[in-house]
Structures are given as C-alpha cells and as structure tokens.
C-alpha positions, 0 to 999 in steps of 0.5 A: 696589725696582722689580719688575724687581729689579736696576737695573745691574751695577756702581755706583762711588762716588767718595769714602768719607766720609759722603755716599759711604757713604750713597749706597753703602748705597742703591745696594747695593739696586739694583746687583750690585756697589757699589765705593767708591773713596777715596785714604785707608785706610778699613777699621778707621779710628777716627781722623781721616783725611787726606782729612777734615781737619775730622774732628778737630773737633766734628761734629753729626749732626742729629736727622733724620740720626739718624732716617735712619741708624736707617732705613737701618741698623736699630738703629744708635743702639742699637749706637752707645750700646753702643759708648760713644757718649752721647746726650741730647735735643737741646733739653735740652743747654746752649745759649747765644745772645747770651750767654743760656741757652735754656730747656731743652725736651724735643723727642723728638729724639736727639743722638748725641754721637760723634767724627766718625771714630768715627761714620763708622766705625760707618756704614762697618762697617754699609755693609760688612755688604752683601756686594755693597759693595767698598772700593777703599782708598788708590786715586787717582781719575784720570779719568772714562771716557765714550762717545758724545762724552762724553755718557755716563759709562761708568766711572772710571780709578783707580790704587792707591797700592801700589808697582808699581800702574798705572792700571786702568779700572773699567767702571760703569753709574753713577758718583756723585761724593761727593768733597767740596769739592774735587770735579773735576766742574765742571772736568771738565764745562768740559774736555768742552764742558759748562757749569760749574754756577753757584756761590754763595759766602758767605765766613765765614772760620771757624776751629775750634780743637779739643782733647780732654780727660778730666774729673777730676770729671764733676759739673762738668757737672751731668749735661749732655751738651753746652755750646754758646755759639753764635757770633752777631753780638753775640758772634762767639766761640763754642764746642762742648763735648761728652762723646763716646765713650770717656769723653772730651770734645771742645771746639772753639772757633770764630772767624769773620771771621779771628778764631781761637783759639791752638793753644798750650795756654795761649792756647787756655784763655785764649781760652776765657775770652773767651767770652760765658759762662764755662761752657766755660772752667770745665769744661776749666780743671782737666780732663786734656788728651789732645792738643794743640790743632789748627786747621781753617779753613773759608773759605766756604760753596759751593753749586753749582747743578747743577740750573740746567744744561741739559746733563749727562752721563748716568750721572753724579750728584753728592752731598754737599759736592761739591754743596753745602758748608755752614758746619759750625757748623750741623752740616748736612752729614751730615744733608743727605747722609742726605736725599740718600741717600733721594732717590737711593733714590726715583730708583732705585725708578724705574730708572737715575737720570736726572742732571738730574731727580736734581740738581733734587731734590737742590737741593730737599733743599739749599734749606732748610738753605742758607737757614738757614746762609746767612741766619745767616752774612749776619747778620754785617754784615762778611760780603759778600753780597746781603741781600734784604729777606726775609733782613733780616727773617728775621735780625731775627726770628731775633734775637727768637726766640733771645731768646725761647728764654731765657724760653719752652721752647716756642720752644726746642722749635720752634727745635730741631726746625727746626734738626734738619731734622725740622720745616719752617722755616715752623713758626717763623712760625706765628701761635702762634710769632710771638705767643710770639716777640713776647711773650718776645723782645727785640732782640739787642745790636748786632753786635760789631766785627770782630776 
C-alpha cells in the first residue's frame, strides 16, 4: 500500500459475482468501507443464483486464477480441498481435440474442480473475513449519483427488495461496475452526453446442457479427474465432464451455431453418444442422475473498448464481464477477473484510480485471452467476423499444434500453460515449439457442416 495509507472512505462495488468479489478484496486494503451491492441473496448461498444463470454449468478456474486466489487469500486451495473439492494437474486431465486424445503432461498447474456456486461461496466467505467489507444483498441498483455536470460519480442510488423499503442514496469515493454482461454503463454514458464504448461481437450461439451425477463405480474413470472432448470445427459437439465437490460429477454438453443437446434424460444421453469419442457417454450411462438436464444459451462474445474513449466520468471503473465477456468454453472469465483485481491493486497503490488509465490497463489484460477465444471461434467457418491473415495463419497453426499434442507431451505442456494464462502466447511460437509442431502435427479434418 501507499505510504499515506487509506485512499478513501467508501468504495461501492456493483455486483457480487467473482469479478465484484475480487475487486472488493483489493479495495478493502485501500478504503475504510467496501460495500458490495447485488440483487440476489449472497450469504451462505451454495446453489446457482438467479443473477448467474451460467452458474449451473461447468466452470473452469484457469491455473493463473488459482494462483491469484492463493495470493489474495493465502491457503485458499488448501481450504477448497478440505471442503471436498478435488484437484489435479491441468495437463494430466483426459483432453480430446478433433476426436484424438492428447498425450498427458505434468505442467505444475493445479486444476481446482468445483461447482461454480461452491467456488464463489468459498471466495465470498474469504472476502467477508475483511471486516470493512459489507454486503447489501437483495438490493436493486437504480442509478449512479453524480456532480459537476456528470463529470464525477459520487455514489449510487439503491433500493432494498424488502417490503416497505424505498430508494436510498449511498455516497462513495469510488464506484466499480461489476454487473456483468447486462451492465448499464454504456447506456448511462450515452444518456449523459458521453460516447458509448465501441463493441466487438463474435456470435457463436453456444448452448450448455448440464446434468449432475453420482458414479456407482468410480473405477470407470481410471483415476482421471476430468474428461473433455473439446469442440472443434471438425467435431463441433463437445463436452466437459468433471468430478466435483461432494462426491458428485457434472457433465456439460456443448453445442455451437444453434446445435444443442436435448433436456430430456433420454435425449441427453443419446446426444452424449454422438460425441467424437465415447468416453463421456460410457461414464454416465450407468451413473445415478442427481437432477434433470438444464440448458444455458450464450449468443455472442462481447468486448467493450472502453480504452478507446476520450472522456469518461471520474471515480467510475468497469471490470469483469461488464468490460469483456468471453465464450465460456475457454474458461477465461474468472481468471481474467482475478488479473483485473491485481491491476486494480496496482492503481490503488498510486492513489485513487484514474478511470481512463485503468481502463487502458484492463484492455491490456483482456487482449491475450480475447485473441485466444475470438480466434478459436473464428476457426468455425460459419461464424461471422473479420479474419485477417494473422488469424487465418494462427488457426491453421493451432490445428497442427492440437494434432501434435496427441504425440508429444512437451507440446501438451506448453499449450496448457498458455491456455491457463500462465505463460504468454508467443511461447507456442518459439523455434523449438514450431519444430515439434511441424514434426508431430497433421492438418485436422475438414470442418463439419452446420447442424
């Protein structure tokens, strides 16, 4: 922290999901009080919340995210394991690309395999240990408060959902928008004479269909934590199967470009049988279902270029999915939120964060993950979007690299460390890696026709 100590009296975080919680954690070092406002009940919740509809489905905490959680909450991984959350090395999971299994490789990176609500509750409980963090649960966010002709945000107007409650104004020295994809900041900017941020959208029409199970015989897994036939242009149907907390398992079947697994039990199992490999179907066909299949649709990845604005109100910041929302199959959202929290901490060390410099730095955090997910989506020919030569070249190279992973564990290790946002993407283009890819890789099969 800066030598002067406290930066301000109160910071308000709009949204109590992962991005908001992690922002609150670093703000607690700099403000006398941090208020987290959310429309849902938060305390003690270990099931999917209405405000996080994707919470019912498989979530990935990438390796860099796990490292940051251990930094912000010392002993976090150990507490998760003690709570029954299984872990394994990221490179030693059962991965399939284009219907072929990768060669396992030790990466030194930990995969924390928890249901999203359980993981979020572990983080929320850790944040609540900071006595200056306060939760305003089941509370609606009505509008921002401003002064100086909307040049400076001074707080937020909220209203509890409790009977008889009316609007109340909460003064704040800083407001952080972590309200997710539905963020109203772009509309608010337009209403008050600012420019809306330019947006990039990549429409993938992804559907997750998810069901929980309990295995009658865990030997069918051969000791594996997870089985992941990843969706690719040649095999667009995918799945994520994982052992999770409480002795349960979760499987999310993924369809793209309008394809979706059915939500009736028989149709769900039959659809699992159409995957490029039988592994997931073979594990769940005799397992005990714990619930009915449920679906979640994700139409498009959205990146808001706040860093391109020339004017922005003082004392207002934007983080998480409100800034950039990634295709969830890449598992980047929670880890990018953790990286943004470290960025916020760095700005707080210099005093009250200036919005435009902060937003420019967040754009730098987002850039590499966005290129990974956007490039992966644009590999599907049916996905609309501009494909400059470098994207076409990288997608061709990634097809060779994924093939090489079936033969060379060193390629698997390098890929998983980049995908885990631990190593920089250029690692995959080192002379040694290019040699290994060209030596062991073969072009993937032609893209499958649209469903």
